[in-house]
C-alpha positions as MATLAB code, in Angstrom:
seq = 'MAGLAEIVEAGLLIPTGTRGVYGRSAAFEDVRRGVARLVSTLAEPDRPERMSFPPVLARRQLESIGYLKSFPHLAGTIFSFEGGEPEAAEQESRAGRHEEWSEFQRMTDLVLVPAACYPVYPAVAARGQLSTGGVAIDAGSAYVFRREPDDDPMRMQMFHQRELVRIGEPETVVAWRNEWRDRGIALLHSLGLDVEYGVASDPFFGRGGRMLAAEQRERELKFEIAVRLPGRAPTAIASFNYHEDHFSSAFDIRTASGDTAHSACLGFGEERIVLSLLQAHGIEIERWPAAVRHRLWEETP';
ca = [
      23.536    7.055  -10.125;
      23.086    5.189   -6.832;
      22.543    1.445   -6.638;
      20.352   -0.191   -4.024;
      23.357   -1.548   -2.105;
      24.896    1.920   -2.050;
      21.671    3.376   -0.656;
      21.802    0.913    2.244;
      25.524    1.509    2.773;
      24.879    5.262    2.947;
      22.526    4.707    5.884;
      19.437    5.973    4.108;
      17.863    2.596    4.783;
      18.840    0.758    7.967;
      18.897   -3.070    7.864;
      17.241   -4.779   10.821;
      18.537   -8.304   10.272;
      15.204   -9.425    8.812;
      14.759   -9.578    5.066;
      12.543   -6.839    3.720;
      12.328   -4.872    6.984;
      14.269   -1.604    7.185;
      14.615    1.454    9.314;
      14.714    4.838    7.586;
      17.074    7.758    8.068;
      15.805   11.303    8.601;
      16.811   12.214    5.037;
      14.909    9.243    3.607;
      11.821   10.180    5.617;
      12.020   13.807    4.485;
      11.770   12.669    0.865;
       8.982   10.201    1.639;
       6.926   12.868    3.376;
       7.527   15.201    0.449;
       6.069   12.623   -1.927;
       3.062   12.130    0.357;
       2.471   15.882    0.468;
       2.451   16.093   -3.315;
      -0.260   13.423   -3.449;
      -2.284   15.407   -0.905;
      -1.968   18.499   -3.075;
      -3.168   16.597   -6.133;
      -6.140   15.262   -4.160;
      -7.419   18.698   -3.107;
      -9.860   19.076   -6.056;
     -11.613   15.884   -4.884;
     -12.140   17.390   -1.416;
     -11.626   13.978    0.202;
     -12.492   13.171    3.783;
      -9.391   12.259    5.730;
      -9.242    9.059    7.743;
      -6.329    7.479    9.576;
      -6.093    3.917   10.890;
      -3.463    1.875   12.737;
      -1.620   -0.887   10.820;
      -3.878   -3.590   12.288;
      -7.280   -4.786   11.129;
     -10.052   -6.851   12.679;
      -9.500  -10.424   11.550;
     -13.198  -10.797   10.762;
     -12.985   -7.956    8.248;
     -10.106   -9.624    6.419;
     -12.110  -12.842    6.332;
     -15.208  -11.044    5.029;
     -13.460   -9.734    1.920;
     -11.984  -13.129    0.992;
      -8.347  -12.083    1.344;
      -7.275  -15.535    2.507;
      -8.658  -17.068   -0.672;
      -6.830  -14.675   -2.985;
      -3.650  -13.869   -1.043;
      -3.043  -16.434    1.731;
       0.703  -16.227    1.034;
       0.836  -12.509    1.856;
      -1.239  -12.364    5.054;
       0.230  -11.475    8.414;
      -1.705  -12.671   11.465;
      -1.162  -11.581   15.062;
      -0.704  -14.185   17.793;
      -0.411  -13.644   21.525;
       0.565  -15.673   24.585;
      -2.128  -17.745   26.220;
      -1.168  -19.819   29.211;
      -0.033  -19.838   32.817;
       3.282  -19.481   34.586;
       4.616  -22.948   33.608;
       3.896  -22.239   29.935;
       5.447  -18.794   30.198;
       8.611  -20.248   31.732;
       8.895  -22.921   29.050;
       8.269  -20.376   26.315;
      11.018  -18.130   27.679;
      13.404  -21.079   27.919;
      12.809  -22.160   24.335;
      12.982  -18.598   23.028;
      16.295  -18.113   24.821;
      17.661  -21.041   22.802;
      15.962  -19.758   19.619;
      13.832  -22.890   19.471;
      10.196  -23.240   18.376;
       7.766  -21.736   20.927;
       4.636  -21.115   18.870;
       2.577  -23.748   20.728;
       2.131  -21.230   23.557;
       0.668  -18.627   21.200;
      -2.947  -18.330   20.019;
      -4.442  -16.377   17.146;
      -5.943  -13.047   18.191;
      -8.788  -11.104   16.606;
      -6.285   -8.863   14.764;
      -4.257   -9.139   11.572;
      -1.708   -6.817    9.972;
      -3.192   -4.465    7.382;
      -2.232   -5.602    3.844;
      -3.642   -2.524    2.083;
      -4.315    0.922    3.518;
      -7.816    1.050    2.043;
      -9.135   -2.035    3.858;
     -10.263   -0.305    7.089;
     -12.085    2.352    5.060;
     -14.902    0.146    3.736;
     -16.369   -1.051    7.053;
     -16.006    2.479    8.448;
     -17.990    3.941    5.551;
     -20.542    1.106    5.697;
     -21.255    1.836    9.369;
     -22.644    5.263    8.409;
     -25.432    3.839    6.284;
     -26.461    4.764    2.762;
     -24.208    7.091    0.760;
     -25.208   10.515   -0.491;
     -25.491   11.154   -4.241;
     -22.025   11.094   -5.769;
     -20.643    8.875   -3.042;
     -17.586    9.668   -1.001;
     -13.871   10.257   -1.533;
     -11.552    9.184    1.279;
      -7.940   10.140    1.875;
      -6.529    7.248    3.913;
      -3.180    8.988    4.336;
       0.207    7.313    4.476;
      -0.160    4.017    6.276;
       2.176    1.155    7.089;
       1.036   -2.061    5.393;
       2.386   -5.612    5.549;
       2.947   -8.209    2.833;
       4.749  -11.440    3.683;
       7.306  -11.246    0.863;
      10.784  -11.529    2.414;
      13.376  -10.379   -0.102;
      16.883   -8.933   -0.075;
      15.898   -6.222   -2.557;
      14.902   -3.000   -0.709;
      12.377   -2.358   -3.484;
      10.429   -5.351   -2.109;
       9.795   -4.638    1.557;
       7.553   -6.599    3.899;
       6.507   -3.478    5.803;
       6.128   -0.242    3.849;
       3.996    2.880    3.418;
       1.102    3.185    0.998;
      -0.229    6.654    0.197;
      -3.816    5.664   -0.479;
      -7.016    7.293   -1.715;
     -10.429    5.629   -2.061;
     -13.577    6.440   -4.035;
     -16.931    4.795   -3.283;
     -20.120    5.543   -5.181;
     -21.903    4.989   -8.475;
     -19.936    2.917  -11.041;
     -19.500    5.700  -13.595;
     -18.303    8.142  -10.921;
     -15.786    5.671   -9.549;
     -14.377    4.682  -12.957;
     -13.970    8.316  -14.036;
     -12.150    9.113  -10.775;
      -9.749    6.207  -11.181;
      -8.940    7.095  -14.787;
      -8.335   10.737  -13.892;
      -5.940    9.719  -11.127;
      -4.017    7.482  -13.500;
      -3.186   10.592  -15.524;
      -2.458   12.645  -12.390;
      -0.105    9.941  -11.139;
       1.879    9.795  -14.365;
       2.235   13.586  -14.401;
       3.353   13.650  -10.763;
       6.072   11.044  -11.224;
       7.294   12.639  -14.440;
       7.596   15.960  -12.586;
      10.018   14.259  -10.171;
      12.295   13.242  -13.025;
      11.286    9.575  -13.090;
      11.017    7.603  -16.332;
       7.713    5.795  -15.891;
       5.373    3.728  -18.023;
       1.706    2.910  -17.609;
       0.120   -0.479  -18.228;
      -2.663   -2.889  -17.389;
      -1.652   -5.221  -14.559;
      -2.895   -7.916  -12.192;
      -2.549   -8.726   -8.508;
      -0.422  -11.673   -7.287;
      -3.365  -14.016   -6.739;
      -2.571  -17.402   -5.208;
      -2.615  -20.782   -6.921;
      -4.194  -22.145  -10.088;
      -7.464  -20.323   -9.490;
      -5.486  -17.166   -8.910;
      -3.977  -17.361  -12.378;
      -7.491  -17.341  -13.805;
      -8.429  -14.344  -11.645;
      -5.309  -12.494  -12.754;
      -6.085  -13.139  -16.427;
      -9.653  -11.897  -15.955;
      -8.424   -8.814  -14.095;
      -6.130   -7.959  -16.989;
      -8.750   -8.647  -19.622;
     -11.254   -6.345  -17.934;
      -8.589   -3.713  -17.155;
      -9.503   -3.589  -13.478;
      -5.947   -2.750  -12.419;
      -3.490   -0.213  -13.818;
       0.089    0.203  -12.660;
       2.730    2.857  -13.169;
       6.182    1.281  -13.346;
       9.519    3.050  -13.151;
      12.301    2.264  -15.586;
      15.764    2.254  -14.018;
      19.062    1.022  -15.498;
      19.812   -2.602  -14.748;
      16.308   -3.409  -13.480;
      13.083   -4.642  -14.949;
      10.302   -2.007  -14.763;
       9.042   -1.897  -11.159;
       5.545   -0.823  -10.100;
       5.501    2.265   -7.864;
       1.793    3.129   -8.086;
      -1.407    1.190   -8.774;
      -5.020    2.078   -9.569;
      -7.633   -0.591   -8.838;
     -11.317   -0.800   -9.707;
     -13.031   -3.268   -7.354;
     -16.494   -3.051   -8.886;
     -18.856   -4.089   -6.027;
     -16.447   -6.476   -4.252;
     -15.927   -4.486   -1.036;
     -19.350   -2.890   -1.035;
     -21.016   -6.298   -1.236;
     -18.908   -7.566    1.661;
     -19.904   -4.636    3.901;
     -23.275   -3.697    2.352;
     -22.403   -0.190    1.165;
     -25.311    1.325   -0.787;
     -25.569    4.313   -3.119;
     -28.193    7.035   -2.679;
     -30.495    5.041   -5.000;
     -30.120    1.897   -2.889;
     -27.883    0.002   -5.319;
     -24.704   -1.720   -4.210;
     -21.931    0.830   -4.529;
     -18.723    0.370   -6.492;
     -15.269    1.346   -5.283;
     -11.769    2.066   -6.504;
      -8.509    2.804   -4.752;
      -5.137    4.125   -5.733;
      -1.898    3.625   -3.915;
       1.545    5.158   -4.247;
       4.367    2.992   -2.860;
       6.248    5.662   -0.956;
       9.462    3.759   -0.228;
       9.685    2.547   -3.824;
       9.304    6.089   -5.091;
      12.030    7.358   -2.748;
      14.353    4.526   -3.776;
      13.640    5.291   -7.430;
      14.509    8.946   -6.866;
      17.753    7.985   -5.143;
      18.683    5.707   -8.029;
      17.700    8.287  -10.641;
      19.291   11.358   -9.025;
      21.942    9.975   -6.654;
      22.255    9.530   -2.894;
      23.347   13.139   -2.280;
      19.865   14.586   -2.016;
      21.155   18.142   -1.749;
      22.524   17.726   -5.302;
      19.263   16.601   -6.856;
      17.913   18.761   -9.710;
      16.496   22.015   -8.395;
      13.138   21.337  -10.061;
      12.766   18.042   -8.179;
      13.719   19.584   -4.835;
      11.303   22.432   -5.472;
       8.477   19.992   -6.106;
       9.190   18.013   -2.951;
       9.773   20.785   -0.421;
       9.356   24.325   -1.617;
       5.843   24.425   -3.053;
       3.043   25.622   -0.803;
       0.570   22.751   -0.149;
];
C-alpha cells in the first residue's frame, strides 16, 4: 500500500516548491480523467446541460454571495501591476531580491474560483425564469482554489472539482441531492474504496462561523463521503450541499411559478480520489485490481 510520500517520490505528483501546489504525471491524470468520466456516466439519467468556465470569477459575484463573510481565510484574489516605468523598475528590483513589492499591485475585478458551481448561478440567472422542474447543470472538472497551504497532498490549494448543480423547486432539488448521495457511495465502493457517509459542515470563519456550522449540521444541509485509509483520519472525497435559496436570492433565480428557486451542488474531489486509490491499491497502477481498472477505462461511456 502506497503512502503519500511514496506517491510524490514516484513522480505521480510533482512538487512545485509551494505547499499544496503540485504538478501531475500523465499516469495520475489518466486516473483522474477516468474518475471524471464515471461521474459523467452516472449523470446521464439527469440529462444535465454542460457548462465550462475558467478558474476565475468576477469579484462582484463573489461579493454578492457573501463568501468573504463565511470564508475570508480561503479566498484568492487577483492583483495586477498599476504604475509607470519608475514603479515597474522598483518592483523588478525588489522582486529580484525577493523583497516585498505588493505596493505596486492593485486589486482587479477577478478572483480565483473557490467552488466550480459558483459561475453557474449568475449564468442561469441571466436567462430569466426557470422552466417547470428547473435545470440540471454539469459544470465539468474545474480547477478551484482554497488558500490552505499544507504539506499533505490530500490538502491542495489548487485542485479539480467534478461538480454538478441542480436548481429548481425545493422538493426537486432535495430529492436530486439525496439520490446523488447514494450514487456517490456506490461509485466509490465500485473502485475498491472503503468509504463512510455522514452529515458535515463547511469550514466557516470565526465565532459566527461556528454557529453557522452547527446550524448546517443540525439541518443536514451538507453530506460528505469520507474515505478510510490506514494511518489517517477519515478524509472527505465528495460532498453534497443543499443551499436552500442562498444563491438564488443573490442572483434572483425564479422557478416557473415565480418563487425563489432552491439549489444544491455535489462535488467529487478528483485529486483526493486518485490519491485514495493509489494508497488503497498501490502506486503500480497496472497492478490494480482488474475490476477497478475496468471501471476506470474499459467501460463505454
